[in-house]
PANU-685541 format. One record per residue (C-alpha): residue in three letters; z, y, x. Coordinates in nm, 3 decimals, padded with zeros to 5 digits. Layout:
BEGIN
PT/rest/c3/c2/c1
PT/ALA/Z/Y/X $
...
// end
This chain:
BEGIN
PT/rest/c3/c2/c1
PT/MET/04.563/-00.535/-00.977 $
PT/ARG/04.300/-00.322/-01.088 $
PT/LEU/04.176/-00.231/-00.751 $
PT/LYS/04.106/-00.606/-00.720 $
PT/PHE/03.915/-00.613/-01.027 $
PT/LEU/03.686/-00.297/-00.927 $
PT/LEU/03.631/-00.475/-00.579 $
PT/THR/03.495/-00.802/-00.762 $
PT/ALA/03.286/-00.598/-01.004 $
PT/LEU/03.135/-00.417/-00.727 $
PT/VAL/03.037/-00.736/-00.549 $
PT/LEU/02.894/-00.885/-00.853 $
PT/ILE/02.696/-00.595/-00.950 $
PT/GLY/02.548/-00.583/-00.598 $
PT/LEU/02.469/-00.980/-00.613 $
PT/GLY/02.313/-00.925/-00.949 $
PT/CYS/02.090/-00.650/-00.796 $
PT/SER/02.003/-00.849/-00.450 $
PT/ASN/01.844/-01.175/-00.624 $
PT/GLY/01.605/-01.206/-00.273 $
PT/VAL/01.275/-01.152/-00.478 $
PT/ASP/01.183/-00.828/-00.445 $
PT/GLU/00.847/-00.755/-00.691 $
PT/ASP/00.725/-00.465/-00.530 $
PT/ASN/00.713/-00.599/-00.195 $
PT/ARG/00.555/-00.951/-00.258 $
PT/PHE/00.240/-00.745/-00.307 $
PT/GLY/00.032/-00.457/-00.122 $
PT/SER/-00.292/-00.261/-00.127 $
PT/VAL/-00.562/-00.213/00.121 $
PT/SER/-00.832/00.069/00.115 $
PT/GLY/-01.041/00.220/00.362 $
PT/ARG/-01.415/00.307/00.498 $
PT/VAL/-01.702/00.099/00.638 $
PT/LEU/-01.820/00.316/00.942 $
PT/LEU/-02.107/00.283/01.203 $
PT/GLU/-01.961/00.178/01.524 $
PT/ASP/-01.886/00.460/01.727 $
PT/SER/-01.986/00.720/01.492 $
PT/GLU/-01.778/00.891/01.170 $
PT/PHE/-02.098/00.756/00.953 $
PT/THR/-02.000/00.549/00.662 $
PT/ILE/-02.221/00.240/00.556 $
PT/PRO/-02.289/00.173/00.171 $
PT/LYS/-02.364/-00.153/00.054 $
PT/VAL/-02.146/-00.376/00.250 $
PT/GLU/-01.991/-00.639/00.131 $
PT/VAL/-01.612/-00.648/00.207 $
PT/SER/-01.393/-00.946/00.101 $
PT/LEU/-00.995/-00.992/00.117 $
PT/ARG/-00.905/-01.337/-00.027 $
PT/GLU/-01.102/-01.443/-00.317 $
PT/TYR/-01.177/-01.075/-00.400 $
PT/THR/-01.522/-00.903/-00.269 $
PT/TYR/-01.579/-00.510/-00.305 $
PT/LYS/-01.910/-00.396/-00.265 $
PT/THR/-01.913/-00.025/-00.117 $
PT/VAL/-02.141/00.257/-00.249 $
PT/THR/-02.256/00.536/-00.087 $
PT/ASN/-01.915/00.683/00.085 $
PT/GLY/-01.854/00.368/00.240 $
PT/LYS/-01.510/00.327/00.085 $
PT/PHE/-01.321/-00.001/-00.046 $
PT/ASN/-01.002/-00.055/-00.235 $
PT/PHE/-00.810/-00.346/-00.318 $
PT/SER/-00.484/-00.383/-00.506 $
PT/ARG/-00.252/-00.634/-00.582 $
PT/ILE/-00.277/-00.845/-00.246 $
PT/PRO/-00.026/-01.095/-00.197 $
PT/ALA/00.210/-00.951/00.127 $
PT/GLY/00.140/-01.177/00.456 $
PT/ALA/-00.126/-01.224/00.685 $
PT/GLN/-00.458/-01.204/00.509 $
PT/GLU/-00.815/-01.234/00.654 $
PT/ILE/-01.082/-00.946/00.579 $
PT/THR/-01.446/-00.956/00.598 $
PT/ALA/-01.754/-00.738/00.589 $
PT/PHE/-02.092/-00.827/00.584 $
PT/LYS/-02.447/-00.639/00.567 $
PT/GLU/-02.768/-00.763/00.664 $
PT/GLY/-02.876/-00.620/00.978 $
PT/TYR/-02.503/-00.566/01.115 $
PT/SER/-02.270/-00.820/01.262 $
PT/LEU/-01.979/-00.963/01.081 $
PT/TYR/-01.680/-00.806/01.078 $
PT/ILE/-01.365/-01.077/01.050 $
PT/ASP/-00.999/-00.952/01.122 $
PT/THR/-00.641/-01.070/01.002 $
PT/LEU/-00.411/-00.776/00.830 $
PT/VAL/-00.060/-00.810/00.759 $
PT/VAL/-00.045/-00.705/00.412 $
PT/SER/00.290/-00.481/00.327 $
PT/GLY/00.283/-00.192/00.109 $
PT/THR/-00.046/00.053/00.157 $
PT/ILE/-00.226/-00.028/00.443 $
PT/SER/-00.511/00.192/00.534 $
PT/HIS/-00.800/00.002/00.736 $
PT/ASP/-01.165/00.146/00.863 $
PT/ILE/-01.390/-00.136/00.945 $
PT/ARG/-01.670/-00.051/01.225 $
PT/LEU/-01.972/-00.226/01.204 $
PT/ARG/-02.213/-00.258/01.498 $
PT/ARG/-02.621/-00.255/01.415 $
PT/ILE/-02.791/-00.579/01.509 $
PT/ASP/-03.107/-00.460/01.710 $
PT/SER/-03.436/-00.574/01.515 $
PT/PRO/-03.672/-00.803/01.712 $
PT/HIS/-03.991/-00.589/01.831 $
// end
């Protein structure tokens, strides 16, 4: 009888802990750098957007987004004189994602 009670208690405790919603897994973060294509040179003052959030890089070309809903998210980067960058990321936990932009040749 005592064993049956202990097993029932363990099952109920296990069910209580597993409600199907894990707050830590509902959000993630994305950070990275904006780099010149085929180099390690960072590009400052690039507008990086993820969902409705926009971050403008500073001199080190770094960006950081936190508390982004988990799942597929579109990320874009724009700076005049460079090609537009568009990609889809699957946000889950902490992601490091570098963006490489190509310089558009200016007309002569």
